[in-house]
C-alpha positions, -999 to +999 in steps of 0.1 A: +000+001+000+013+033-008+008+059+016+006+096+003+017+122+026+018+160+028+049+182+020+069+182+050+080+218+043+045+228+053+036+239+018+009+218-004+028+209-034+013+176-040+016+144-018+050+131-009+059+096+007+072+094+045+077+061+062+068+061+101+088+035+123+075+021+153+091+046+178+082+077+156+044+066+151+041+066+187+055+101+191+036+115+160+004+099+168+002+115+203+013+152+191-014+176+185-021+185+149-008+222+141-020+245+119+007+238+091-006+204+089-026+199+058-051+175+044-035+150+019-068+153-002-075+190-006-048+211+012-071+224+041-060+225+077-057+188+089-079+179+121-075+140+116-043+119+116-048+081+105-017+060+116-010+030+093+017+004+094+032+021+063+029+060+072+002+083+082-022+103+065-037+137+072-071+147+065-094+178+072-127+168+087-147+163+053-121+141+039-115+124+072-150+113+073-153+105+036-125+079+039-131+067+076-151+033+068-123+022+047-092+033+067-105+027+102-102-012+103-065-009+090-055+021+110-030+015+139-044+047+153-072+074+146-064+108+159-095+131+155-095+167+167-124+176+147-139+186+180-118+220+177-140+230+148-172+235+171-177+269+187-167+270+224-196+282+243-185+310+267-202+316+301-224+347+302-213+369+331-233+400+341 
């Protein structure tokens, strides 16, 4: 399986390939996604990281949901930060 990755320089210039080793996979999977992390499908900000044996994929919320049914069964880890897209309620003070 070929795993397409975002450009590690932070600019979206097409997919590149990056292998993730066992130790690195753990470190990457637990780190929060950054604004520079881009969706491998469209280049939008990534909110979902899918760690596979062969590497990782980054997706925006839309594309993550679109590919979820096929990728979840083979994913080593599914890291979802789409809850950050919901507006945070602020308490009303008088």
